[in-house]
C-alpha positions in Angstrom: -67.2 -45.6 99.2 -63.8 -44.1 99.1 -62.2 -46.8 101.2 -58.9 -48.0 99.7 -58.8 -51.8 99.3 -55.6 -53.7 99.0 -55.4 -56.5 96.5 -53.6 -59.7 97.2 -54.0 -63.3 95.9 -57.4 -64.6 96.9 -58.0 -67.9 98.5 -59.8 -70.5 96.4 -63.1 -72.1 97.3 -61.5 -75.4 98.3 -59.1 -73.6 100.6 -62.0 -71.8 102.2 -63.8 -75.1 102.8 -60.6 -76.6 104.2 -60.1 -73.8 106.6 -63.7 -73.8 107.7 -63.4 -77.5 108.6 -59.9 -77.4 110.1 -60.0 -74.3 112.2 -60.3 -74.3 115.9 -63.5 -72.4 116.3 -63.5 -72.3 120.2 -62.0 -68.8 120.1 -64.5 -67.6 117.4 -67.5 -65.6 118.4 -69.5 -67.9 116.1 -68.1 -71.1 117.6 -67.6 -74.2 115.5 -69.6 -74.5 112.2 -71.6 -77.4 113.6 -73.0 -75.0 116.3 -74.1 -72.4 113.8 -77.8 -71.6 113.5 -79.4 -73.2 110.4 -79.9 -69.7 108.9 -76.2 -68.8 109.1 -75.1 -72.2 107.9 -77.5 -72.0 104.9 -76.2 -68.4 104.0 -72.6 -69.5 104.3 -73.2 -72.6 102.2 -74.9 -70.4 99.5 -72.0 -67.9 99.6 -69.4 -70.6 99.3 -71.1 -72.3 96.3 -72.1 -69.1 94.4 -70.0 -68.0 91.4 -70.8 -64.4 92.3 -69.0 -62.4 94.9 -70.9 -62.8 98.2 -70.3 -62.2 101.9 -72.2 -62.8 105.2 -72.0 -60.7 108.3 -73.5 -62.4 111.4 -74.1 -61.8 115.0 -73.7 -58.7 117.2 -70.1 -58.5 116.2 -71.0 -58.8 112.5 -68.4 -61.5 111.9 -67.4 -61.3 108.2 -67.6 -64.5 106.1 -67.1 -64.4 102.2 -66.6 -66.6 99.3 -63.7 -67.1 96.9 -65.4 -64.9 94.2 -65.4 -62.0 96.7 -61.6 -61.9 97.1 -61.0 -59.4 94.2 -63.5 -57.1 95.9 -61.4 -57.1 99.0 -58.3 -56.3 97.1 -55.3 -55.6 99.4 -57.7 -55.9 102.4 -57.6 -59.7 101.9 -55.2 -61.3 104.4 -52.6 -63.8 103.7 -54.7 -66.3 105.6 -58.4 -66.5 105.8 -58.4 -67.0 109.6 -56.9 -63.5 110.2 -59.9 -62.0 108.6 -62.5 -64.3 110.1 -62.1 -63.0 113.6 -62.6 -59.4 112.5 -66.0 -57.7 112.6 -67.6 -56.3 109.4 -67.5 -52.6 110.2 -63.8 -52.8 111.0 -63.3 -54.1 107.4 -65.8 -51.8 105.6 -66.2 -48.6 107.8 -67.3 -46.6 104.7 -70.1 -49.0 104.0 -71.5 -49.0 107.5 -74.3 -46.4 106.8 -75.4 -48.5 103.7 -75.4 -51.7 105.7 -77.5 -50.2 108.5 -80.5 -50.4 106.2 -80.1 -54.1 105.8 -79.6 -54.5 109.6 -82.7 -52.5 110.1 -84.6 -55.2 108.2 -84.6 -53.3 104.8 -83.2 -54.7 101.6 -80.8 -52.3 99.7 -79.7 -52.2 96.1 -76.8 -50.0 94.8 -76.0 -50.0 91.1 -72.6 -48.9 89.7 -71.3 -47.6 92.9 -67.8 -46.0 92.4 -65.0 -47.2 94.6 -61.3 -46.2 94.6 -59.5 -49.5 95.1 -55.9 -50.4 95.7 -54.8 -53.4 93.8 -51.2 -54.5 93.6 -50.2 -51.3 95.4 -51.9 -48.8 93.0 -55.1 -47.1 93.2 -57.8 -47.8 90.7 -61.3 -46.4 90.0 -63.8 -49.3 90.0 -67.6 -49.6 89.9 -69.8 -52.3 91.7 -73.4 -53.1 92.0 -74.3 -54.3 95.6 -77.5 -56.0 96.8 -77.9 -56.2 100.6 -80.6 -58.3 102.5 -81.2 -58.9 106.2 -80.5 -62.4 107.8 -83.0 -63.5 110.4 -82.7 -66.2 113.1 -85.3 -68.8 113.8 -87.3 -66.3 115.8 -87.5 -63.7 113.0 -84.8 -61.4 114.6 -82.3 -59.6 112.3 -79.0 -61.3 113.2 -76.9 -60.1 110.2 -76.9 -59.4 106.5 -76.3 -61.1 103.2 -74.6 -59.3 100.3 -74.2 -60.1 96.6 -72.1 -57.9 94.4 -70.9 -57.7 90.7 -68.1 -55.5 89.5 -69.4 -53.3 86.6 -66.2 -51.4 86.0 -65.8 -52.5 82.4 -69.3 -51.6 81.4 -69.3 -48.3 83.2 -66.0 -47.3 81.7 -67.1 -48.4 78.2 -70.2 -46.2 78.6 -68.2 -43.3 79.9 -65.7 -43.7 77.0 -68.6 -43.7 74.5 -70.0 -40.5 76.1 -66.6 -38.9 76.1 -65.9 -39.7 72.5 -69.3 -38.2 71.5 -68.5 -35.1 73.5 -65.1 -34.9 71.9 -66.5 -35.3 68.4 -69.0 -32.5 69.1 -66.2 -30.2 70.5 -63.9 -30.8 67.6 -66.5 -30.4 64.9 -66.8 -26.6 65.2 -63.1 -25.9 65.6 -61.3 -24.4 62.6 -57.6 -24.5 63.6 -55.3 -27.4 64.4 -54.0 -25.7 67.5 -57.6 -25.3 68.8 -58.3 -29.0 68.1 -55.2 -30.1 70.0 -55.8 -27.8 72.9 -59.5 -28.8 73.2 -58.9 -32.6 72.9 -56.0 -32.4 75.4 -58.1 -30.6 78.0 -61.1 -33.0 77.6 -58.8 -36.1 77.8 -57.0 -34.7 80.9 -60.2 -34.1 82.7 -61.6 -37.5 81.7 -58.6 -39.4 83.0 -57.8 -37.1 85.9 -54.2 -36.8 84.8 -51.8 -33.9 85.4 -50.5 -33.4 81.9 -51.6 -34.1 78.3 -49.2 -33.3 75.5 -49.3 -33.7 71.7 -46.0 -33.9 69.9 -45.4 -33.7 66.1 -42.3 -35.5 65.1 -39.6 -34.2 62.6 -37.8 -37.4 61.5 -35.0 -35.6 59.8 -34.1 -33.5 62.8 -35.0 -36.2 65.3 -37.1 -33.7 67.2 -40.7 -33.2 68.1 -42.7 -29.9 68.3 -45.5 -29.2 70.8 -48.2 -27.1 69.1 -50.4 -27.1 72.3 -50.5 -28.9 75.6 -52.7 -29.1 78.7 -51.7 -28.9 82.4 -54.1 -29.3 85.2 -52.3 -27.0 87.7 -50.4 -23.9 86.7 -49.7 -22.5 83.2 -48.5 -24.5 80.3 -44.7 -24.3 79.6 -44.4 -26.7 76.6 -46.5 -25.1 73.9 -44.6 -23.8 71.0 -41.3 -25.5 71.9 -39.2 -28.1 70.1 -37.5 -31.0 72.0 -35.0 -33.7 71.1 -36.7 -37.1 71.1 -33.6 -38.8 72.6 -33.8 -36.5 75.7 -36.7 -38.7 77.0 -34.8 -41.9 76.7 -33.3 -43.8 73.8 -35.3 -47.0 74.5 -38.5 -44.9 74.7 -37.6 -43.3 71.3 -36.9 -46.7 69.7 -40.1 -48.2 71.1 -42.1 -45.2 69.8 -40.7 -45.4 66.3 -41.7 -49.1 66.4 -45.2 -48.1 67.3 -45.2 -49.6 70.8 -47.2 -48.0 73.6 -44.9 -47.1 76.5 -46.6 -47.2 79.9 -44.2 -46.0 82.7 -45.4 -46.4 86.3 -42.6 -44.4 87.8 -39.9 -42.7 85.6 -37.5 -42.8 88.6 -37.4 -46.6 88.8 -38.2 -47.7 85.2 -34.9 -48.7 83.5 -36.0 -47.0 80.3 -36.3 -43.6 81.9 -34.3 -43.6 85.1 -31.2 -42.1 83.4 -33.3 -39.2 81.9 -35.9 -38.9 84.6 -35.3 -35.1 84.9 -36.8 -34.6 81.4 -40.1 -36.1 82.8 -39.9 -34.7 86.4 -38.7 -31.2 85.5 -39.8 -30.5 81.9 -43.1 -32.3 82.0 -43.7 -32.3 85.8 -44.8 -35.9 85.8 -43.7 -39.1 87.6 -45.9 -41.6 85.7 -46.0 -41.4 81.9 -48.0 -42.9 79.1 -46.7 -42.4 75.5 -48.9 -43.5 72.6 -47.1 -43.2 69.2 -48.7 -42.8 65.9 -46.9 -44.6 63.1 -47.9 -44.3 59.4 -46.1 -46.1 56.6 -43.2 -47.0 58.9 -42.7 -43.4 60.0 -43.4 -41.9 63.5 -45.6 -38.9 62.8 -46.8 -37.9 66.3 -47.5 -39.1 69.8 -49.8 -38.5 72.6 -48.2 -38.2 76.1 -50.2 -38.4 79.4 -48.6 -37.9 82.9 -49.4 -38.2 86.6 -47.7 -36.3 89.3 -47.4 -39.5 91.4 -46.6 -43.1 90.4 -49.5 -44.6 88.6 -50.2 -48.0 87.1 -51.9 -47.4 83.8 -55.0 -49.5 83.3 -56.0 -51.2 80.2 -59.0 -48.8 79.8 -56.7 -45.8 80.1 -54.3 -47.2 77.5 -57.2 -48.1 75.2 -58.6 -44.6 75.4 -55.2 -43.0 74.9 -54.6 -45.1 71.8 -58.0 -44.2 70.4 -57.4 -40.5 71.2 -54.0 -40.5 69.5 -55.5 -41.7 66.2 -58.5 -39.5 66.4 -56.5 -36.4 67.4 -54.1 -36.9 64.4 -57.1 -37.2 62.1 -58.7 -34.1 63.6 -55.5 -32.1 63.3 -54.9 -33.2 59.7 -58.5 -32.4 58.8 -58.3 -29.0 60.6 -55.2 -28.2 58.6 -56.7 -29.3 55.4 -59.8 -27.2 56.1 -57.6 -24.2 57.1 -55.7 -24.6 53.8 -59.0 -24.7 51.9 -60.2 -21.6 53.9 -57.0 -19.8 53.2 -57.3 -20.6 49.5 -60.9 -19.6 49.5 -60.2 -16.4 51.4 -57.3 -15.6 49.1 -59.5 -16.1 46.1 -62.3 -14.1 47.7 -59.9 -11.3 48.6 -58.6 -11.3 45.0 -62.1 -11.3 43.6 -63.3 -8.7 46.0 -60.3 -6.4 45.4 -60.7 -6.3 41.6 -62.7 -3.3 40.2 -64.9 -5.7 38.2 -68.0 -7.6 39.0 -67.5 -11.4 39.0 -70.2 -14.1 39.0 -69.9 -17.9 38.7 -73.0 -19.5 37.2 -73.8 -23.2 37.2 -74.9 -25.2 34.2 -78.5 -24.9 35.5 -78.1 -21.1 35.8 -77.8 -21.1 39.6 -75.6 -18.3 40.8 -72.9 -20.0 42.8 -70.6 -17.1 43.6 -70.6 -13.3 43.2 -68.0 -10.8 44.5 -68.6 -7.6 46.4 -68.2 -5.4 43.3 -70.7 -7.6 41.5 -73.3 -7.1 44.2 -72.7 -3.3 44.2 -72.9 -3.0 40.5 -76.1 -5.1 40.3 -77.7 -3.4 43.3 -78.4 -6.8 44.9 -77.5 -8.5 48.2 -75.8 -11.9 48.6 -79.1 -13.3 50.0 -81.0 -12.1 46.9 -78.4 -13.6 44.6 -76.6 -16.7 45.8 -78.3 -20.0 45.2 -80.9 -18.6 43.0 -81.6 -18.8 39.2 -79.8 -16.1 37.3 -82.9 -15.3 35.3 -85.0 -15.0 38.5 -82.5 -12.6 39.9 -82.2 -10.5 36.7 -85.4 -11.0 34.8 -84.9 -7.8 32.9 -81.8 -9.3 31.1 -83.7 -12.2 29.5 -84.5 -10.6 26.1 -81.4 -8.5 25.7 -78.0 -8.6 24.0 -76.6 -9.8 27.3 -79.1 -12.7 27.6 -78.5 -13.8 24.1 -74.7 -13.7 24.6 -74.9 -15.8 27.8 -76.9 -18.5 25.9 -74.5 -18.5 23.0 -71.5 -18.9 25.3 -73.1 -21.7 27.2 -74.0 -23.5 24.0 -71.0 -22.8 21.8 -68.4 -22.9 24.7 -66.7 -19.9 23.1 -66.2 -16.7 25.1 -68.4 -13.7 24.4 -68.8 -10.0 25.1 -71.8 -7.7 25.2 -72.8 -4.2 26.4 -75.8 -4.0 28.7 -78.0 -1.1 29.8 -79.1 -1.6 33.4 -81.8 0.5 35.1 -81.0 1.0 38.8 -83.8 0.9 41.5 -83.7 4.7 41.6 -84.3 4.9 37.8 -80.8 5.8 36.9 -79.4 4.1 33.8 -75.9 2.5 33.9 -74.0 0.9 31.0 -72.0 -2.4 31.7 -69.5 -4.2 29.6 -70.0 -8.0 30.2 -67.6 -10.7 29.3 -68.5 -14.4 29.7 -66.3 -17.5 29.6 -67.3 -21.2 29.6 -66.4 -23.4 32.5 -65.4 -27.1 32.3 -68.6 -28.2 34.0 -70.9 -26.5 31.5 -71.5 -23.3 33.4 -70.1 -19.8 32.7 -67.9 -17.2 34.5 -69.0 -13.6 34.0 -67.0 -10.4 34.5 -68.8 -7.1 34.2 -67.6 -3.5 34.4 -69.4 -0.2 34.7 -68.6 1.7 31.6 -71.2 4.5 32.1 -68.5 7.2 32.4 -66.7 5.9 29.3 -70.0 5.9 27.4 -70.7 9.4 28.5 -67.2 10.5 27.7 -67.5 9.0 24.2 -70.8 10.8 23.8 -69.2 14.0 24.9 -66.2 13.5 22.6 -68.7 12.9 19.7 -70.6 16.0 20.7 -67.3 18.0 21.1 -66.1 16.7 17.7 -69.3 17.9 16.1 -69.0 21.2 17.9 -65.4 21.5 16.7 -66.5 20.9 13.1 -69.2 23.5 13.5 -66.8 25.9 15.1 -64.3 25.5 12.2 -67.0 26.2 9.7 -68.1 29.1 11.8 -64.6 30.5 12.1 -64.1 30.3 8.4 -67.4 32.2 7.9 -66.5 34.8 10.5 -63.1 35.4 9.2 -64.2 35.6 5.6 -66.9 38.1 6.4 -64.6 41.0 7.4 -62.1 40.1 4.7 -64.7 40.9 2.0 -65.2 44.6 3.0 -61.5 45.0 3.8 -60.6 43.7 0.3 -63.2 46.0 -1.4 -62.1 49.0 0.6 -58.4 48.3 -0.3 -59.4 48.1 -4.0 -61.2 51.4 -3.8 -58.1 53.0 -2.3 -55.9 51.7 -5.1 -58.0 53.5 -7.7 -56.8 56.8 -6.2 -59.6 58.9 -7.6 -61.7 58.9 -4.4 -62.8 62.1 -2.7 -62.0 62.7 0.9 -65.4 61.4 2.1 -65.1 58.2 0.2 -61.5 57.7 1.6 -62.7 58.3 5.1 -65.6 55.8 4.6 -63.2 53.2 3.2 -60.8 53.8 6.1 -63.6 53.4 8.6 -64.7 50.2 7.0 -61.3 48.8 7.2 -60.9 49.9 10.8 -64.2 48.3 11.9 -63.5 45.0 10.2 -59.9 44.9 11.5 -61.2 45.5 15.0 -63.8 42.7 14.5 -61.1 40.3 13.3 -58.9 41.3 16.2 -61.7 40.6 18.6 -62.1 37.1 17.1 -58.4 36.4 17.5 -58.3 37.8 21.0 -61.2 35.6 22.0 -59.4 32.5 20.7 -56.2 33.4 22.5 -58.0 34.4 25.7 -59.8 31.1 25.9 -56.6 29.2 25.1 -54.8 30.9 28.0 -57.6 30.5 30.5 -58.3 26.9 29.8 -54.6 26.0 30.0 -54.2 27.8 33.3 -51.8 30.4 31.9 -53.8 33.4 33.2 -52.5 35.1 36.4 -55.1 37.2 38.2 -54.1 40.7 39.4 -56.2 40.6 42.5 -57.4 43.8 44.1 -60.6 45.0 45.8 -63.2 45.6 43.2 -66.6 47.1 43.9 -69.8 45.9 42.2 -70.4 49.5 40.8 -67.0 49.4 39.1 -67.7 46.1 37.4 -71.2 47.1 36.2 -70.3 50.6 35.1 -67.3 49.6 33.0 -69.0 46.6 31.4 -72.0 48.8 30.4 -69.6 51.4 29.0 -68.1 48.8 26.7 -71.4 47.4 25.4 -73.5 50.6 25.3 -72.8 51.2 21.5 -74.0 47.7 20.7 -77.2 48.3 22.7 -77.8 51.6 21.1 -77.4 50.2 17.7 -80.1 47.6 18.4 -82.3 50.1 20.2 -82.4 47.8 23.2 -83.2 49.2 26.7 -80.9 48.3 29.5 -82.2 48.4 33.1 -79.7 48.5 35.9 -80.4 47.6 39.5 -77.6 47.9 42.0 -79.0 47.1 45.5 -75.4 46.9 46.9 -73.2 49.0 44.7 -70.3 49.0 47.2 -70.3 45.2 47.7 -66.6 44.3 47.1 -64.8 41.3 45.8 -61.1 40.5 45.7 -60.4 39.9 42.0 -58.9 41.1 38.7 -61.0 44.1 37.7 -60.3 43.7 34.0 -61.3 40.0 34.0 -64.5 40.6 36.0 -65.5 43.4 33.7 -64.8 41.0 30.8 -67.1 38.4 32.4 -70.1 40.8 32.6 -69.3 42.3 29.2 -69.4 38.9 27.6 -72.8 38.1 29.3 -74.2 41.5 28.1 -72.9 40.9 24.6 -74.4 37.5 24.6 -77.8 38.9 25.8 -77.6 41.7 23.2 -76.9 39.2 20.3 -79.8 36.9 21.1 -82.4 39.5 22.1 -84.5 41.1 19.3 -84.3 44.8 18.7 -86.2 47.2 21.0 -86.4 44.6 23.8 -85.4 44.9 27.4 -82.2 43.5 29.2 -81.7 43.7 32.9 -78.5 43.8 35.0 -78.8 43.2 38.7 -76.0 43.5 41.3 -76.7 42.6 45.0 -75.0 41.0 47.9 -76.5 37.7 49.0 -75.7 34.9 51.5 -73.4 33.2 49.0 -71.6 36.4 47.9 -71.9 39.1 45.2 -74.6 38.1 42.7 -74.4 39.6 39.2 -77.5 38.7 37.1 -78.2 39.3 33.5 -81.7 38.6 32.2 -83.0 39.1 28.7 -86.1 38.8 26.6 -84.3 36.9 23.9 -84.8 33.7 22.0 -84.4 31.5 25.0 -83.0 28.0 25.0 -84.1 24.5 24.3 -84.3 22.3 27.5 -81.0 20.5 26.9 -78.9 23.6 26.1 -78.5 25.1 29.7 -76.5 22.0 30.7 -73.9 22.5 28.1 -74.1 26.2 27.3 -70.7 26.9 29.0 -68.9 24.2 27.0 -66.3 25.3 24.5 -67.7 26.1 21.1 -71.3 25.4 22.3 -74.0 27.6 20.7 -77.7 27.6 20.1 -78.9 26.9 16.6 -78.5 29.9 14.3 -79.7 30.8 10.9 -77.5 30.4 7.9 -76.7 34.1 7.7 -75.0 33.9 11.1 -76.5 37.2 12.0 -75.5 37.1 15.7 -71.8 36.4 14.9 -69.3 35.1 17.4 -67.5 31.8 17.8 -69.2 30.3 20.8 -66.3 31.1 23.1 -67.7 33.8 25.3 -69.6 31.7 27.8 -66.8 29.2 28.1 -64.5 32.0 28.9 -67.0 33.4 31.5 -67.2 30.1 33.3 -63.4 29.7 33.5 -62.8 33.2 34.7 -65.5 33.0 37.3 -64.2 29.7 38.7 -60.7 31.2 38.8 -62.2 33.8 41.2 -63.7 31.0 43.3 -67.2 31.7 42.1 -69.8 30.0 40.1 -72.1 30.7 37.1 -75.4 29.2 36.1 -78.0 29.8 33.4 -81.7 29.0 33.0 -84.4 29.5 30.5 -88.2 28.8 30.6 -87.9 27.7 27.0 -87.6 28.9 23.4 -88.8 32.5 22.9 -89.0 33.2 26.7 -85.6 34.7 27.4 -82.6 33.5 29.4 -81.0 34.4 32.8 -77.3 34.2 33.7 -76.3 34.3 37.4 -72.7 34.9 38.5 -71.8 34.5 42.2 -68.5 35.7 43.5 -67.1 35.5 47.1 -67.5 38.8 49.0 -64.7 40.5 50.9 -64.9 43.4 53.3 -66.7 46.2 51.5 -64.5 49.2 50.8 -65.1 52.4 48.9 -64.6 52.0 45.2 -61.9 54.2 43.7 -61.9 54.2 39.9 -58.5 54.8 38.4 -58.2 57.9 36.4 -57.9 57.3 32.7 -54.9 58.4 30.8 -56.7 60.0 27.9 -54.6 63.1 27.5 -53.5 63.7 23.9 -50.2 65.2 22.7 -51.9 68.6 22.6 -52.0 68.6 26.4 -48.3 67.9 26.7 -45.7 70.7 27.1 -44.0 69.4 24.0 -44.6 66.5 21.6 -43.2 63.2 22.7 -40.4 61.8 20.6 -41.1 58.1 19.7 -38.8 55.5 18.2 -40.7 52.8 16.2 -38.7 49.7 15.4 -40.2 46.9 13.1 -38.6 44.9 10.3 -42.0 44.9 8.5 -41.6 48.2 6.6 -45.3 48.6 5.9 -46.2 47.9 9.5 -43.6 50.4 10.8 -44.7 53.0 8.3 -48.4 52.8 8.9 -47.9 52.9 12.7 -45.6 55.9 12.4 -48.2 57.7 10.2 -50.9 57.1 12.8 -48.8 58.4 15.6 -47.7 61.4 13.6 -51.4 62.1 12.9 -51.9 62.2 16.7 -49.1 64.8 17.1 -46.1 62.6 18.1 -42.6 63.1 16.7 -41.8 59.7 15.3 -38.5 58.1 14.2 -38.6 54.8 12.3 -36.0 52.1 12.1 -36.3 48.6 10.4 -33.0 47.2 11.7 -32.3 46.5 15.4 -28.6 47.4 15.4 -29.3 50.8 13.7 -32.2 51.3 16.0 -29.9 50.8 19.0 -27.4 53.3 17.6 -30.1 55.9 16.9 -31.7 55.5 20.3 -28.4 56.2 22.0 -28.0 59.3 19.9 -31.5 60.7 19.9 -32.6 59.4 23.4 -36.4 59.2 22.6 -39.0 59.5 25.3 -40.5 56.1 24.3 -39.6 53.2 22.1 -42.2 50.9 20.4 -40.3 47.7 19.6 -41.3 44.7 17.6 -40.1 41.4 19.2 -39.5 39.3 16.1 -36.5 41.3 14.8 -33.6 39.7 12.9 -30.1 39.7 14.2 -31.1 41.0 17.6 -34.7 40.4 18.8 -36.8 43.0 20.6 -36.2 41.5 24.0 -32.4 41.8 23.6 -32.8 45.3 22.2 -34.8 46.3 25.3 -32.2 44.8 27.6 -29.4 46.9 25.9 -31.5 50.1 26.1 -32.1 49.5 29.8 -28.4 48.9 30.3 -27.3 52.2 28.9 -27.8 55.3 31.2 -28.7 57.5 28.2 -31.8 55.3 27.2 -32.6 53.8 30.6 -35.4 56.4 31.4 -37.3 55.7 28.1 -40.7 54.0 28.2 -40.4 50.7 26.4 -43.5 49.2 24.7 -43.5 45.8 23.0 -45.6 45.8 19.8 -45.8 42.2 18.7 -47.8 39.4 17.2 -46.8 37.0 20.1 -49.6 37.2 22.5 -49.2 34.2 24.8 -48.8 34.7 28.5 -45.2 33.4 28.4 -44.5 36.0 25.6 -45.8 38.8 27.8 -43.8 37.5 30.8 -40.6 37.3 28.8 -41.0 40.8 27.5 -41.5 42.3 31.0 -38.5 40.4 32.3 -36.4 41.8 29.4 -37.2 45.4 30.6 -40.4 46.4 28.7 -42.9 48.5 30.6 -45.9 47.3 28.5 -46.8 44.5 26.2 -49.3 45.1 23.3 -50.5 42.7 20.7 -50.8 43.7 17.0 -52.9 45.3 15.6 -52.4 48.1 18.2 -55.3 49.6 20.0 -54.5 53.3 19.5 -56.6 54.5 22.4 -54.8 52.2 24.8 -51.4 53.2 23.3 -52.4 56.9 23.8 -53.3 56.2 27.5 -49.9 54.5 28.0 -48.0 57.4 26.3 -49.9 59.9 28.4 -48.0 58.7 31.4 -44.7 59.9 29.9 -43.5 63.3 31.1 -42.1 65.3 28.3 
């Protein structure tokens, strides 16, 4: 029923009666009223007296007769005079209702509730709703001669129901939104669809700048062009701005003709794209906070229902935006707190006065091996029942009761059986609950335990070192006393000399082990890498330990499945590794037992294995046997000797070569096994370097040596040893005199102490290298400074070799054998 009705002033009931009586009915199809059939007269009489809108259509032409209450239904279709309408037939007036009326004319009553009609009233369209009841009219012979209609306008009720449904839908839509922009956009779109407008805009006013900002807007056709922009309020009319600040609703039917907007109509027509505008301001405490603007493309008279809905929406939208922003601020604060709590490396838990876990961060869940579902909202003691009767549980209760912060350490057993230590701190909250912070301190506890163990091993080591150093001092002191007597025969002198020599070598070995471990553990060792065959490592190591094995009558079984398997490494250091393992096996294996050495190439590299039938190890020892100063329990006589440095040195040297070392033992008295694995390289034939063992007797003439040391006894004893070996030796105790003599005598080699007064050994070496007369001489540093940096400084100064006191005579002889006489 889309027929557009025009609304004019209706004729009153008295006017209708007057016209009915005064009209000349001779030209009417119905004739004068006195000639009407009784049925028609009765129907017209009822219509004219009814307070409800009613009309009668009669005769073949369906002449239209209506009462005064029906005038608003006709709207603009009502004529200026009743007679103009009277002569028109019904279907000319209501062509859209013709199909509906056909049922009544077919002798069937019809009822239509809340029928929508677009009406034109006072020149503007309006959506209305009516309920129609149609019934046929019969003549005296029972024939259908017309119809009788009663109607009621239900626009107010229908609109009210629609508004209620709309507001419910709006509330549901806004309830789930989290941002103010989403709330504005959703509400604007729903309102625009509901009122069938072209534009809905929400503006937030800045009083100080006299502007408004559009967070979001809605446009029926095309894309939005206002969102995110700021506009001057006065651009839309000074009167409009003043009315808005006063809280007045501004309904503009046509911005082009309204005096309030005509001067600034382009702001509406171009910027907003609307001709009719409805502005609903929101004023709080005398301040204009925001406004809701609706617009139509064409002129539009705003109905009371539209204005009422817009007013309600403006208030509700402001409330929704304010609430959304408050929620957003709370979420941001909550998220910020959560981010902070989740980013800290400590567990955090908030516990209510009734022990309910209210909050726990990500680290807390990880440390406690729980999920949020297992924790939040549950009683603390149900979540962690194992903590009830512990120091932690007692501390929690004490903090809750005393309202004083507390601290406790807690041993927690993980689901996999692993034990972890936690430090827990608890603080009282204002509501009677507690806040707990907890930190995994397992590594710290383990480190403390290791420090205690290392400290104990250090004390044991110092006691052991004192014992080991005193032992050789006793025979040395006794032998020295015997030599002072001077009445010893040659055999007794040789015996005393041999005792002193053995004990000095033993003490030297102890000091060398200490220095070696220090250099390796501090990363001061530089490996001289070269291809080294397995055969070379095993052979040279066995050569060094063979006297010790023979002394203890132990049998050594050697298996070399891959003697030519080659690694890239420092031969001396690799031989030292295997030597230490063999020494260790020899010390801890009883006499006349068997020790095995196995060398083979495996998938992981070259494997060097040493297995013994010794005292074995307790279960906990293999895990720390490579630690510095670590040793098995020994008897008070310290019969095995050593400082517990050998295996620590082995581990460091092997790792420097990119390998690994491991040990195992079935138990006490069942022997031990040590396995070294080194990365393999392309196998190459092993070429052992020839030894320089030639003595002075093999030389064409004796070598002339210059010994320089400010320690007179040290220089004299070294000179006597060298002379006994057949060398010609010159001795100087002063560096300047030594330089002068060297330039005169031009010795074949010079053995120089580094710590010389006036001019140290390094400077003396540089001067000897600088002079052509002494440049060819072999320079050997003989010094007590044995650190890596000392060796490097000596070589940089011009020395060919660096030897640490006391000098190994065999090594010195091998060095001197390289000199051509």
